[in-house]
C-alpha positions as CSV (number, residue, x, y, z in Angstrom):
1,M,-11.1,12.7,3.7
2,P,-9.8,12.7,7.5
3,G,-8.0,9.2,8.5
4,N,-10.6,8.6,11.2
5,A,-13.5,9.4,8.7
6,L,-11.8,7.0,6.0
7,Y,-11.7,4.2,8.6
8,T,-15.3,4.9,9.7
9,D,-16.3,4.6,6.2
10,L,-14.4,1.5,5.6
11,S,-14.7,-0.2,8.9
12,G,-16.5,-3.1,7.4
13,Y,-13.8,-3.7,5.0
14,Y,-10.8,-3.0,7.4
15,D,-10.0,-6.8,8.1
16,L,-9.9,-7.2,4.3
17,M,-7.6,-4.4,4.1
18,C,-5.2,-6.2,6.5
19,A,-5.7,-9.6,5.1
20,D,-1.8,-10.0,4.4
21,I,-1.1,-9.2,8.1
22,D,0.2,-12.4,10.2
23,Y,-1.3,-11.5,13.3
24,T,-0.6,-14.8,15.0
25,A,3.3,-14.2,14.3
26,Q,3.1,-10.6,15.6
27,S,1.0,-11.5,18.9
28,H,3.3,-14.8,19.6
29,C,6.5,-12.6,19.1
30,I,5.2,-10.1,21.6
31,H,4.2,-13.0,23.9
32,R,7.7,-14.1,23.9
33,L,9.2,-10.4,24.3
34,Q,7.0,-10.3,27.7
35,Q,8.4,-13.5,28.9
36,L,12.1,-12.4,28.0
37,F,11.9,-8.7,29.1
38,G,8.6,-7.9,30.9
39,N,7.3,-9.2,34.3
40,A,5.4,-12.4,32.8
41,G,2.0,-10.6,33.8
42,I,-0.9,-11.5,31.9
43,R,-2.9,-8.1,32.2
44,H,-2.6,-6.6,28.4
45,L,-3.8,-3.4,26.8
46,D,-3.6,-2.8,22.9
47,L,-3.6,0.6,21.6
48,A,-5.2,1.7,18.4
49,C,-6.7,-2.0,18.7
50,G,-8.9,-1.5,15.3
51,T,-11.4,-4.3,15.0
52,G,-9.4,-6.4,17.8
53,P,-7.5,-9.2,15.8
54,H,-4.5,-9.0,18.1
55,V,-6.5,-8.9,21.0
56,R,-8.2,-12.1,20.0
57,H,-4.8,-13.8,20.0
58,F,-3.8,-12.5,23.4
59,I,-6.9,-13.7,24.9
60,D,-6.6,-17.4,23.2
61,A,-3.0,-17.1,24.6
62,G,-4.6,-16.8,28.2
63,F,-4.1,-12.9,28.5
64,E,-6.8,-10.7,30.2
65,S,-6.9,-8.3,27.3
66,C,-8.5,-5.1,26.5
67,G,-8.0,-2.3,23.6
68,L,-8.7,1.2,23.0
69,D,-9.0,3.2,19.7
70,I,-10.6,6.6,18.7
71,N,-12.8,5.0,16.2
72,Q,-16.1,3.7,17.6
73,P,-17.3,1.6,14.5
74,M,-13.8,-0.3,14.8
75,L,-14.5,-0.9,18.4
76,D,-18.0,-2.4,17.7
77,R,-16.6,-4.9,15.6
78,A,-13.8,-5.7,18.1
79,A,-16.5,-6.2,20.7
80,I,-18.1,-9.0,18.6
81,R,-14.7,-10.7,17.7
82,C,-13.9,-10.6,21.5
83,P,-16.8,-10.6,23.7
84,E,-14.6,-11.3,26.7
85,A,-12.6,-8.1,26.4
86,R,-13.2,-4.5,27.4
87,F,-12.8,-2.0,24.8
88,S,-12.8,1.9,25.1
89,L,-13.2,4.8,23.1
90,Q,-10.0,6.7,23.9
91,D,-6.9,8.8,22.4
92,M,-3.6,6.6,22.8
93,C,-2.1,10.1,23.6
94,G,-4.0,10.7,26.7
95,F,-5.7,7.5,28.3
96,K,-6.4,5.9,31.6
97,V,-6.8,2.6,33.0
98,D,-8.8,1.3,36.1
99,Q,-5.7,-0.7,37.1
100,P,-2.2,-0.8,36.1
101,V,-1.3,-3.6,33.1
102,D,1.5,-5.7,32.6
103,L,2.0,-5.4,28.6
104,I,0.9,-2.5,26.4
105,T,1.1,-3.0,22.6
106,C,0.8,-0.8,19.7
107,F,1.0,-2.7,16.3
108,L,1.1,-1.9,12.7
109,Y,3.1,1.4,13.1
110,S,0.3,3.0,14.8
111,I,2.5,5.0,17.2
112,H,3.0,7.0,14.5
113,Y,-0.7,8.2,14.6
114,S,0.4,10.5,17.5
115,A,1.1,12.9,14.4
116,G,3.5,15.2,16.2
117,L,6.2,15.1,18.8
118,E,4.3,16.7,21.7
119,R,1.8,14.2,21.2
120,L,4.1,11.2,21.1
121,K,5.5,12.5,24.4
122,A,2.0,12.5,25.8
123,C,1.5,9.0,24.6
124,I,4.7,7.7,26.0
125,A,3.9,9.3,29.3
126,S,0.5,7.7,29.2
127,V,1.8,4.4,28.7
128,H,4.2,4.9,31.6
129,G,1.5,5.5,33.8
130,A,-0.6,2.7,32.8
131,L,2.0,0.0,33.2
132,A,2.7,-2.0,36.4
133,A,6.4,-2.2,37.9
134,G,8.5,-3.9,35.3
135,G,5.7,-3.8,32.6
136,L,6.5,-3.9,28.6
137,F,5.6,-1.4,26.1
138,C,6.1,-3.0,22.6
139,F,5.5,-1.3,19.4
140,N,7.0,-1.2,15.8
141,A,8.1,2.1,14.0
142,V,10.0,3.4,11.1
143,D,12.9,5.8,11.2
144,K,12.2,9.1,9.3
145,E,15.8,9.1,7.8
146,R,15.5,5.5,6.0
147,I,12.0,6.2,4.4
148,D,12.0,5.7,0.5
149,N,9.2,7.9,-0.8
150,D,9.0,5.7,-3.9
151,S,8.4,2.5,-1.9
152,F,4.7,1.1,-1.8
153,V,3.0,-2.3,-0.7
154,S,0.0,-3.6,-2.2
155,H,-2.2,-6.5,-2.1
156,T,-5.6,-7.4,-3.6
157,A,-8.6,-9.4,-1.9
158,K,-11.8,-10.7,-2.9
159,H,-15.0,-10.1,-1.2
160,A,-18.7,-10.4,-1.5
161,D,-19.0,-7.0,-2.4
162,G,-16.4,-7.1,-5.0
163,L,-12.6,-7.2,-5.8
164,F,-10.6,-4.6,-3.5
165,S,-6.9,-3.3,-4.1
166,F,-4.9,-1.7,-1.4
167,S,-1.8,0.1,-1.5
168,S,0.1,2.2,1.2
169,G,3.6,4.0,1.4
170,W,5.2,6.6,3.7
171,S,6.2,10.1,2.3
172,Y,9.0,12.2,4.4
173,S,9.7,15.4,2.8
174,G,13.2,15.5,4.8
175,N,12.4,18.3,7.2
176,G,10.0,18.6,10.3
177,E,8.3,16.3,12.5
178,Q,5.5,15.2,10.4
179,Q,5.7,12.3,7.5
180,S,2.7,10.9,5.5
181,L,1.2,7.6,5.1
182,K,-0.6,7.5,1.9
183,L,-3.2,5.2,1.1
184,R,-5.2,4.0,-2.1
185,I,-8.0,1.7,-2.0
186,E,-9.9,0.5,-5.0
187,K,-13.1,-1.4,-5.1
188,T,-14.4,-3.0,-8.3
189,T,-18.0,-4.4,-8.4
190,A,-19.4,-5.6,-11.9
191,G,-17.4,-3.3,-14.1
192,A,-18.1,-0.3,-11.6
193,R,-15.0,1.1,-9.9
194,Q,-15.0,3.1,-6.6
195,V,-11.5,4.7,-5.2
196,W,-10.7,6.2,-2.1
197,H,-7.4,8.5,-1.4
198,D,-6.0,9.3,1.5
199,E,-3.0,10.8,3.2
200,H,-2.5,10.4,7.0
201,R,-0.6,13.0,9.0
202,M,1.9,10.9,11.0
203,V,4.6,11.8,13.3
204,A,8.3,11.7,11.8
205,V,10.9,10.6,14.1
206,S,14.3,9.1,13.8
207,F,15.4,6.2,15.9
208,G,17.9,8.2,17.9
209,E,15.3,10.6,18.8
210,L,12.7,8.0,19.7
211,I,15.1,6.2,21.9
212,E,15.8,9.6,23.8
213,L,12.2,10.3,24.1
214,L,11.7,6.7,25.8
215,R,14.7,6.6,28.0
216,P,13.4,8.8,31.0
217,Y,10.5,6.1,31.3
218,F,12.0,2.8,29.8
219,E,14.6,0.4,29.6
220,V,14.8,0.4,25.7
221,H,15.5,-2.6,23.5
222,V,15.5,-2.1,19.8
223,L,15.0,-5.4,17.6
224,E,15.1,-6.2,14.0
225,H,11.5,-6.0,12.5
226,D,11.1,-9.8,12.4
227,Y,8.2,-11.5,14.1
228,E,9.7,-14.8,13.5
229,R,13.2,-14.0,15.4
230,I,14.3,-11.8,18.4
231,I,17.6,-10.6,17.4
232,P,19.0,-6.9,17.8
233,W,18.4,-4.3,15.4
234,N,21.2,-3.9,12.7
235,K,21.3,-0.1,12.9
236,T,20.9,0.1,9.1
237,T,17.3,-1.2,8.4
238,G,14.5,1.5,8.6
239,N,12.0,-0.6,10.5
240,A,12.2,-2.0,14.0
241,I,10.5,-3.3,17.0
242,F,10.8,-1.7,20.4
243,A,10.5,-3.6,23.5
244,C,10.6,-1.0,26.6
245,V,10.6,-2.1,30.0
246,R,9.1,0.3,32.7
247,V,11.6,2.0,35.2
């Protein structure tokens, strides 16, 4: 089924699907990057915010945080988690804000949901237009040239509705501007099994290409994909955190 439909169908289990994610460490790291590279402002927007776990952490850290997503059931849950925040149903590849913000984040490789290079360019332009002077854009990305099609990550989690098993992995053919995020979700309840399979179309881009797309708008810092330490990307690993200062 289409990715957005899948997330609508499983919106009640989305947090369970992401149970192994350290939202605290991720949010704290970007807070530090805002202090180091950004304008130290507290107006924050989270793109593809889902059910709002990162927004919650930023609010608790003193930010005026808001979020956007294309999935209304996700936003409904985000509003329950973060009643102080404003959430809007918008596409990150063409969004508007009422007033400029100081920090824009896009976690969990969601920048790749742009799906194609033209939409990725539109996303970058929208971010630039929404940021205040010296504002910071932070996101993580995967380099298409370093994808291992045989590599998957998996975890299981218990819920009142049953036992869930989640697995995901990147796949790239080696050509073109699109790669896939393959998902498999299995729910077992009293011996009965239900399985969801999905393959999301994502934008494929090398880090070199991505840096060139960002440079007209930002001063670009590429960092190791390590939320505990802030160190420059070693130019060999296939995952990285991008910290981009508006120019």
